[in-house]
C-alpha positions as CSV (number, residue, x, y, z in Angstrom):
1,M,-57.4,62.6,40.1
2,R,-54.6,65.7,40.3
3,K,-52.0,62.7,39.6
4,Y,-54.1,61.6,36.7
5,A,-54.2,64.9,35.2
6,P,-50.7,65.2,33.5
7,P,-50.7,62.0,31.7
8,L,-54.5,62.2,30.9
9,A,-53.7,66.0,29.6
10,T,-50.8,65.3,27.6
11,A,-52.3,62.4,25.8
12,L,-55.1,64.8,24.8
13,V,-52.9,67.4,24.0
14,L,-50.5,65.2,21.9
15,A,-53.5,63.6,20.2
16,V,-55.3,66.6,19.3
17,A,-52.2,68.7,18.2
18,L,-51.0,65.8,16.1
19,D,-54.2,64.8,14.2
20,L,-55.1,68.6,13.6
21,G,-51.4,69.2,12.4
22,T,-51.6,66.2,10.0
23,K,-54.7,66.7,8.8
24,A,-53.8,70.4,8.0
25,W,-50.9,69.0,6.3
26,A,-53.2,66.4,4.2
27,E,-54.8,69.2,2.9
28,R,-52.2,71.5,1.7
29,S,-50.3,68.7,0.0
30,L,-52.6,65.8,-1.1
31,F,-55.1,66.0,-4.0
32,R,-58.0,64.8,-3.1
33,H,-58.7,61.2,-4.0
34,V,-55.3,60.7,-5.6
35,P,-53.3,58.2,-3.7
36,E,-49.6,58.8,-2.9
37,E,-47.7,55.7,-2.2
38,V,-45.7,55.4,1.1
39,V,-45.2,51.6,1.1
40,G,-46.3,50.1,-2.3
41,E,-49.9,49.7,-2.6
42,W,-49.8,48.4,1.3
43,F,-49.9,52.4,2.8
44,R,-50.9,55.2,0.9
45,L,-51.7,58.6,1.5
46,T,-55.3,59.4,-0.4
47,L,-56.9,62.8,0.6
48,T,-61.0,62.2,1.4
49,Y,-63.8,63.8,3.5
50,N,-66.5,61.9,5.4
51,Q,-69.4,63.5,6.7
52,G,-70.7,60.6,8.7
53,I,-69.2,58.8,11.7
54,A,-67.0,55.7,11.3
55,F,-67.1,53.9,7.8
56,G,-69.4,56.7,6.4
57,L,-72.4,55.6,8.5
58,L,-74.9,58.3,9.0
59,A,-73.7,60.7,6.7
60,T,-76.4,63.4,6.0
61,D,-76.2,67.1,5.2
62,G,-78.0,68.3,8.4
63,P,-76.0,68.8,11.8
64,G,-77.5,65.6,13.1
65,V,-73.9,64.0,13.2
66,I,-72.0,67.4,14.3
67,I,-74.4,67.0,17.4
68,A,-74.0,63.2,18.2
69,S,-70.5,63.6,17.8
70,G,-70.1,66.3,20.1
71,V,-72.7,64.9,22.9
72,A,-70.5,61.5,22.6
73,T,-67.1,63.7,23.2
74,L,-68.7,65.4,26.0
75,L,-70.1,61.9,27.7
76,I,-66.6,60.6,27.4
77,A,-65.4,63.6,29.5
78,L,-67.9,63.1,31.7
79,W,-67.2,59.3,32.0
80,V,-63.3,60.4,32.6
81,V,-63.9,62.8,35.4
82,R,-66.3,59.8,36.7
83,I,-63.5,57.3,36.6
84,F,-61.2,59.3,38.4
85,R,-63.2,60.5,41.2
86,R,-64.0,57.2,42.2
87,G,-60.3,56.7,43.3
88,V,-59.4,53.6,41.7
89,D,-55.6,53.4,40.6
90,P,-55.8,53.0,36.8
91,V,-52.1,52.9,35.7
92,P,-52.8,53.0,32.2
93,A,-56.4,54.6,32.1
94,P,-54.9,58.4,32.1
95,W,-52.9,57.4,28.8
96,A,-55.8,55.5,27.2
97,L,-58.6,58.1,28.0
98,G,-56.4,61.0,27.4
99,L,-56.0,59.3,23.4
100,L,-59.7,58.6,23.5
101,L,-61.1,61.9,24.5
102,G,-58.2,63.6,22.5
103,G,-59.2,61.8,19.2
104,G,-63.0,62.1,19.8
105,M,-62.3,65.9,20.3
106,S,-60.2,66.3,17.3
107,N,-62.9,64.6,14.9
108,F,-65.0,67.2,16.6
109,I,-62.8,70.2,16.1
110,D,-62.6,69.3,12.6
111,R,-66.0,68.5,11.8
112,I,-67.3,71.9,13.1
113,G,-66.3,73.8,10.4
114,D,-67.3,71.9,7.3
115,G,-69.6,69.2,8.6
116,R,-66.7,66.3,7.6
117,V,-63.4,65.0,8.8
118,T,-60.5,64.9,6.5
119,D,-59.1,61.5,6.1
120,F,-55.8,60.5,4.2
121,L,-54.6,57.4,5.9
122,D,-54.9,54.6,3.3
123,L,-54.4,50.8,4.0
124,G,-54.8,47.7,1.7
125,V,-53.6,45.6,-1.0
126,G,-55.0,46.4,-4.8
127,A,-59.0,47.0,-4.7
128,H,-59.2,45.8,-1.1
129,R,-59.0,48.7,1.1
130,W,-59.8,49.5,4.8
131,A,-61.7,52.8,5.0
132,T,-59.8,55.9,4.6
133,F,-59.3,57.1,8.2
134,N,-57.2,60.2,10.4
135,L,-54.8,59.9,13.3
136,A,-57.9,60.5,15.5
137,D,-59.2,57.4,14.9
138,V,-55.9,55.7,15.4
139,F,-55.7,57.5,18.7
140,I,-60.3,56.4,19.4
141,V,-59.3,52.6,18.7
142,T,-55.8,52.6,20.5
143,G,-57.5,54.1,23.9
144,A,-60.5,51.7,23.4
145,A,-57.9,48.6,23.0
146,M,-55.6,50.0,25.9
147,L,-58.9,50.4,28.2
148,I,-60.4,46.8,26.9
149,I,-56.8,45.1,27.8
150,W,-56.8,46.8,31.2
151,S,-60.1,46.0,32.2
152,Y,-59.2,42.5,32.0
153,R,-56.2,42.4,34.1
154,G,-56.5,41.0,37.7
155,P,-56.9,43.1,41.0
156,T,-53.9,44.6,42.1
157,T,-53.2,43.9,45.9
158,D,-54.6,46.8,47.2
159,E,-57.6,46.5,45.3
160,A,-58.3,43.1,46.5
161,S,-58.0,44.4,50.0
162,V,-60.4,47.0,49.3
163,H,-62.8,44.4,47.8
164,P,-62.4,41.3,49.6
165,S,-65.3,39.5,47.7
166,T,-62.6,39.5,45.2
167,L,-60.6,37.0,47.0
168,E,-62.5,34.1,46.7
């Protein structure tokens, strides 16, 4: 597990620092619901807040979403520890898991103060917009995509020798 700690920690710290830093910048620099064009209408910066989870789902005034996101982040952290203790040599996994965990932690930290996350990245054309999001969301999706792609790779020679049933 020690050899996986540096890339995992690097990805996690970078994800948290970049996300929280850009959220702080957005709150200081942008006006709520006032789009600032970066690349025409296609990419804008629009400050919004999300009390729910992805796409505003489950938005409530209660602590349920905070508790659920904290539990989800804790479960991901426990899953990370379990994966690395199994001794599998996951080349991209430390980076992917660091991004996934860092994004989750960053959104959780942001949500603790007032029960909502800061979103400001706005993609679309005209009235056809994607849900506004933040860098933590980008890191979570990127980490999950990396893990999915990694899971479809064939076994390496070392893994195949450990698991003879895969040699059929």
